[in-house]
ROTI-436681 format. One line per field, with one value per residue (C-alpha): residue number from 0; residue in three letters; x, y, z. Coordinates in steps of 0.1 Angstrom, whole numbers, plus 5000, padded with zeros to 4 digits. Example, Ala and Ser with C-alpha at 12.3 -4.5 7.8 and 13.67 -1.06 7.14 Angstrom:
<atoms>
keti <- c(0;1);
vexdo <- c(ALA;SER);
X <- c(5123;5137);
Y <- c(4955;4989);
Z <- c(5078;5071);
</atoms>
This chain:
<atoms>
keti <- c(0;1;2;3;4;5;6;7;8;9;10;11;12;13;14;15;16;17;18;19;20;21;22;23;24;25;26;27;28;29;30;31;32;33;34;35;36;37;38;39;40;41;42;43;44;45;46;47;48;49;50;51;52;53;54;55;56;57;58;59;60;61;62;63;64;65;66;67;68;69;70;71;72;73;74;75;76;77;78;79;80;81;82;83;84;85;86;87;88;89;90;91;92;93;94;95;96;97;98;99;100;101;102;103;104;105;106;107;108;109;110;111;112;113;114;115;116;117;118;119;120;121;122;123;124;125;126;127;128;129;130;131;132;133;134;135;136;137;138;139;140;141;142;143;144;145;146;147;148;149;150;151;152;153;154;155;156;157;158;159;160;161;162;163;164;165;166;167;168;169;170;171;172;173;174;175;176;177;178;179;180;181;182;183;184;185;186;187;188;189;190;191;192;193;194;195;196;197;198;199;200;201;202;203;204;205;206;207;208;209;210;211;212;213;214;215;216;217;218;219;220;221;222;223;224;225;226;227;228;229;230;231;232;233;234;235;236;237;238;239;240;241;242;243;244;245;246;247;248;249;250;251;252;253;254;255;256;257;258;259;260;261;262;263;264;265;266;267;268;269;270;271;272;273;274;275;276;277;278;279;280;281;282;283;284;285;286;287;288;289;290;291;292;293;294;295;296;297;298;299;300;301;302;303;304;305;306;307;308;309;310;311;312;313;314;315;316;317;318;319;320;321;322;323;324;325;326;327;328;329;330;331;332;333;334;335;336;337;338;339;340;341;342;343;344;345;346;347;348;349;350;351;352;353;354;355;356);
vexdo <- c(MET;LYS;ASN;LEU;ILE;LYS;GLN;THR;VAL;LYS;THR;LEU;ALA;LEU;CYS;THR;CYS;ILE;ILE;ALA;PRO;GLN;ILE;TYR;ALA;VAL;VAL;PRO;VAL;SER;THR;LYS;ALA;VAL;THR;GLU;ALA;PRO;LEU;THR;HIS;GLU;ILE;GLU;VAL;SER;GLY;THR;LEU;TYR;GLY;LYS;ASN;ASP;VAL;THR;LEU;THR;SER;GLY;VAL;SER;GLY;ARG;LEU;LEU;TYR;VAL;VAL;GLU;PRO;GLY;THR;THR;VAL;THR;LYS;ASP;GLU;VAL;LEU;VAL;ARG;MET;ASP;THR;LEU;PRO;LEU;GLU;LEU;ASP;LYS;ALA;ARG;GLN;THR;GLU;LEU;LEU;LYS;ARG;ALA;LYS;ILE;ASN;LEU;ARG;LEU;TYR;GLN;GLN;GLU;LEU;SER;ARG;LEU;LYS;LYS;LEU;ALA;LYS;THR;SER;SER;ALA;ALA;GLU;SER;GLN;VAL;ASP;GLU;VAL;GLN;ASN;LYS;HIS;ASP;LEU;ALA;LEU;SER;ASP;ILE;ALA;LEU;ALA;GLU;VAL;GLU;LEU;ARG;VAL;ILE;GLU;ASP;LYS;LEU;SER;ARG;ALA;THR;ILE;ARG;ALA;PRO;PHE;ASN;GLY;VAL;ILE;SER;GLU;ARG;PHE;LYS;ARG;ALA;GLY;ARG;GLU;ILE;ASN;ARG;ALA;ASP;GLU;LEU;VAL;THR;ILE;LEU;ASP;ILE;HIS;HIS;LEU;GLU;ALA;ARG;LEU;TYR;VAL;PRO;VAL;LYS;TYR;LEU;LYS;PHE;LEU;HIS;GLN;GLY;ILE;GLU;LEU;PRO;ILE;GLN;ALA;GLY;ASP;LEU;SER;HIS;PRO;GLU;HIS;THR;THR;ALA;THR;ILE;THR;SER;VAL;ILE;PRO;SER;THR;ASP;PRO;ARG;SER;GLN;THR;VAL;GLU;VAL;ARG;ALA;SER;ILE;THR;ALA;GLU;GLN;SER;HIS;SER;TRP;ALA;ILE;GLY;GLN;LEU;VAL;ASP;VAL;THR;VAL;PRO;LEU;SER;SER;LYS;GLN;PRO;THR;LEU;LEU;VAL;ASP;ARG;ASP;ALA;LEU;ILE;LEU;ARG;LYS;GLN;GLY;SER;HIS;VAL;VAL;LYS;ILE;ASP;ALA;GLN;ASN;LYS;ALA;GLU;GLN;ILE;PRO;VAL;THR;ILE;GLY;ASN;GLY;LYS;GLY;GLN;TRP;VAL;GLU;VAL;ILE;PRO;ARG;GLN;ALA;GLN;SER;LEU;ARG;ALA;GLY;ASP;LYS;VAL;ALA;ILE;ARG;GLY;ALA;GLU;ARG;LEU;GLN;THR;GLY;GLN;ASP;VAL;GLU;VAL;THR;ASN;PRO);
X <- c(5161;5192;5172;5157;5192;5205;5174;5180;5217;5208;5182;5208;5234;5208;5199;5236;5241;5211;5222;5259;5258;5241;5271;5299;5334;5356;5373;5408;5408;5431;5416;5423;5407;5384;5399;5382;5402;5400;5407;5437;5442;5462;5463;5492;5494;5521;5535;5560;5586;5588;5609;5587;5598;5605;5601;5607;5622;5611;5625;5614;5624;5630;5665;5696;5710;5746;5748;5726;5737;5742;5719;5732;5748;5744;5736;5732;5706;5712;5737;5734;5716;5709;5724;5711;5725;5715;5730;5696;5681;5711;5707;5670;5680;5705;5679;5653;5677;5684;5646;5642;5669;5652;5619;5635;5651;5618;5602;5628;5622;5585;5589;5609;5586;5555;5570;5577;5543;5525;5544;5535;5499;5497;5504;5482;5513;5506;5473;5457;5456;5494;5497;5472;5491;5525;5508;5496;5531;5545;5521;5527;5565;5558;5538;5566;5591;5568;5563;5601;5608;5582;5598;5632;5619;5604;5638;5656;5631;5638;5676;5671;5651;5678;5699;5681;5693;5686;5656;5669;5697;5691;5701;5694;5675;5667;5678;5654;5674;5711;5733;5732;5694;5670;5640;5607;5594;5579;5600;5610;5648;5657;5642;5656;5648;5647;5666;5668;5630;5612;5575;5556;5525;5500;5464;5441;5406;5381;5362;5391;5391;5376;5407;5432;5444;5476;5503;5498;5531;5533;5559;5577;5599;5615;5644;5656;5631;5658;5673;5646;5652;5629;5618;5588;5568;5543;5511;5512;5481;5450;5435;5397;5393;5383;5395;5363;5378;5399;5378;5410;5421;5457;5477;5511;5536;5570;5601;5624;5653;5681;5667;5660;5695;5691;5660;5656;5630;5605;5612;5582;5577;5554;5534;5515;5485;5471;5434;5421;5385;5376;5353;5367;5353;5354;5383;5389;5417;5410;5413;5383;5359;5338;5321;5290;5263;5237;5261;5293;5299;5326;5327;5329;5343;5329;5343;5329;5348;5316;5312;5286;5281;5279;5265;5285;5287;5322;5336;5370;5403;5440;5465;5454;5426;5391;5362;5331;5296;5275;5240;5227;5237;5260;5265;5302;5324;5360;5379;5358;5377;5370;5383;5409;5418;5395;5362;5350;5326;5318;5281;5266;5269;5297;5325;5360;5395;5416;5451;5468;5474);
Y <- c(6475;6496;6528;6512;6503;6539;6553;6530;6541;6578;6573;6555;6582;6609;6591;6588;6626;6633;6610;6618;6651;6635;6612;6631;6619;6621;6655;6661;6692;6710;6722;6746;6750;6778;6799;6822;6852;6890;6904;6926;6949;6981;7015;7037;7073;7100;7114;7140;7136;7160;7162;7152;7180;7207;7242;7278;7295;7331;7358;7358;7394;7426;7438;7437;7404;7396;7362;7340;7305;7301;7279;7244;7241;7208;7215;7194;7198;7228;7243;7282;7293;7329;7353;7388;7420;7416;7449;7467;7438;7436;7473;7468;7439;7461;7489;7465;7449;7483;7490;7457;7467;7501;7484;7461;7491;7509;7477;7475;7512;7507;7475;7494;7524;7501;7482;7514;7530;7498;7500;7537;7529;7506;7535;7559;7578;7573;7577;7547;7566;7568;7531;7524;7548;7531;7497;7506;7518;7486;7465;7486;7480;7442;7446;7466;7439;7412;7433;7439;7402;7394;7421;7405;7371;7387;7403;7370;7352;7377;7372;7335;7341;7363;7332;7306;7270;7241;7220;7188;7176;7188;7211;7248;7252;7289;7321;7351;7377;7385;7397;7435;7439;7452;7428;7426;7398;7369;7377;7346;7339;7304;7271;7239;7205;7172;7150;7121;7116;7117;7111;7107;7128;7114;7120;7090;7091;7094;7063;7043;7059;7027;7008;7032;7030;7034;7007;6998;6995;7013;7003;7034;7038;7066;7075;7059;7035;7010;7011;7026;7031;7011;7016;7012;7037;7030;7050;7072;7093;7096;7131;7126;7160;7158;7183;7196;7196;7164;7144;7131;7127;7132;7103;7106;7077;7076;7062;7042;7063;7041;7044;7081;7093;7082;7103;7140;7164;7175;7144;7130;7092;7065;7049;7016;7017;6982;6980;6950;6941;6933;6904;6872;6865;6835;6837;6817;6816;6840;6811;6794;6822;6814;6845;6841;6865;6850;6853;6841;6808;6785;6747;6728;6693;6671;6640;6617;6638;6652;6688;6712;6747;6773;6807;6835;6873;6886;6911;6927;6910;6912;6894;6859;6859;6871;6875;6856;6854;6823;6832;6802;6802;6774;6762;6771;6769;6773;6741;6731;6724;6744;6737;6762;6743;6724;6738;6759;6732;6712;6706;6698;6661;6655;6632;6646;6634;6656;6658;6677;6662);
Z <- c(1645;1643;1649;1681;1694;1687;1705;1735;1737;1736;1764;1786;1780;1789;1822;1830;1826;1848;1876;1875;1893;1923;1928;1947;1947;1978;1976;1993;2015;2039;2071;2099;2133;2143;2172;2197;2209;2210;2175;2173;2144;2141;2125;2114;2126;2126;2159;2170;2197;2226;2258;2286;2309;2282;2297;2290;2320;2329;2351;2387;2393;2374;2369;2347;2332;2340;2324;2301;2290;2252;2230;2224;2258;2275;2311;2343;2370;2393;2369;2367;2335;2343;2367;2374;2390;2427;2440;2442;2461;2484;2492;2499;2523;2541;2545;2557;2582;2598;2600;2618;2643;2648;2655;2680;2698;2700;2714;2741;2750;2752;2772;2798;2799;2801;2830;2849;2843;2855;2888;2892;2884;2913;2937;2917;2906;2869;2850;2833;2800;2801;2806;2777;2753;2760;2757;2722;2712;2725;2704;2673;2678;2678;2646;2629;2638;2623;2591;2588;2591;2564;2541;2547;2536;2504;2495;2502;2479;2452;2457;2452;2420;2406;2399;2377;2377;2355;2368;2350;2327;2292;2264;2259;2226;2226;2243;2243;2262;2263;2291;2297;2291;2316;2319;2337;2358;2338;2307;2288;2291;2278;2268;2281;2265;2283;2258;2282;2287;2253;2247;2215;2210;2185;2175;2171;2156;2184;2172;2186;2220;2237;2226;2242;2278;2298;2295;2258;2240;2206;2180;2166;2135;2117;2094;2062;2048;2039;2074;2097;2135;2157;2193;2215;2236;2264;2266;2298;2292;2269;2268;2260;2244;2208;2182;2165;2130;2129;2154;2171;2207;2219;2232;2249;2251;2268;2252;2273;2286;2273;2237;2238;2228;2192;2186;2183;2198;2171;2150;2131;2136;2124;2152;2151;2174;2182;2186;2206;2211;2247;2239;2222;2188;2164;2140;2109;2083;2055;2030;2046;2034;2003;1988;1968;1956;1979;2009;2024;2041;2054;2051;2083;2083;2110;2128;2100;2073;2059;2047;2060;2047;2075;2064;2082;2084;2080;2105;2109;2101;2107;2086;2078;2105;2099;2124;2115;2131;2122;2111;2130;2167;2178;2143;2145;2176;2186;2178;2147;2116;2084;2049;2036;2004;1981;1995;1966;1952;1984;1992;2026;2033;2008;2019;2020;2027;2050;2037;2064;2099);
</atoms>
């Protein structure tokens, strides 16, 4: 009898163990809503600062240098940077001026002679050939005057180029020739840097080209890691020409003028480039993802506080947000609540208690 009772107890215990896993207790969970928005992530690249209008000035004429500004000099727009000896040009101008006067005198003489011959030709007192010859001389004198005037303009242009002025406010960074040297046209003389209008030039992998366009603001920092300098730059141009080796494209971004004084031309900076997808995507909190060998899923909590496993494909992420694509269309939408705490062992249909408001 005792053995029969023991056997009955064991049988009841075994049945209890088999049935127990099918009875689910109400599990407390925390939830967070699914959102739909363009995913924004970012990459870090290095950039270099340049003056937006940096230029190396060259000689416009050949001659001897009388004055060249020193490197490190802060200059203002239209300030004289280079002055050349203009005596040879002034002598050429004086000679050309006299040639112009001579051509005008000849013209006046031919005009008088042509007028007289035309009157005589009417009474047959002068041959037509004489009239034609003087007419040709008269026309040539007009042409000589025109050529002399053009030559004078050429000399005046050279005189204006003999003095080089600053095209903008800046600093002289380099001097290539000193006063007293004879130079040829197009020789490099000085480099002027535009310290008031800086731009960052950076190279971004070409695969991100579709995310780059004018107007995007780029956070920039440099300096001591414990106390870095921060500023922002706005993309002004994207040059879609790929370097064959690095597979990058050049991006240029302007720094605001009031912040440019604390940065140096040639300085290396760290630039954060935001990359935003054009199409909105479903985003869930990173804690909502449950990773298993058979695949990833999230647990959606419906209006009746019941759990439902939703298989998803995981996309890109930024910070706490991750892009997900439900494997079954319309099974997950923006506004749905998904469990972010306590969802590891939840099964579809299981009752839950939402602990957060």
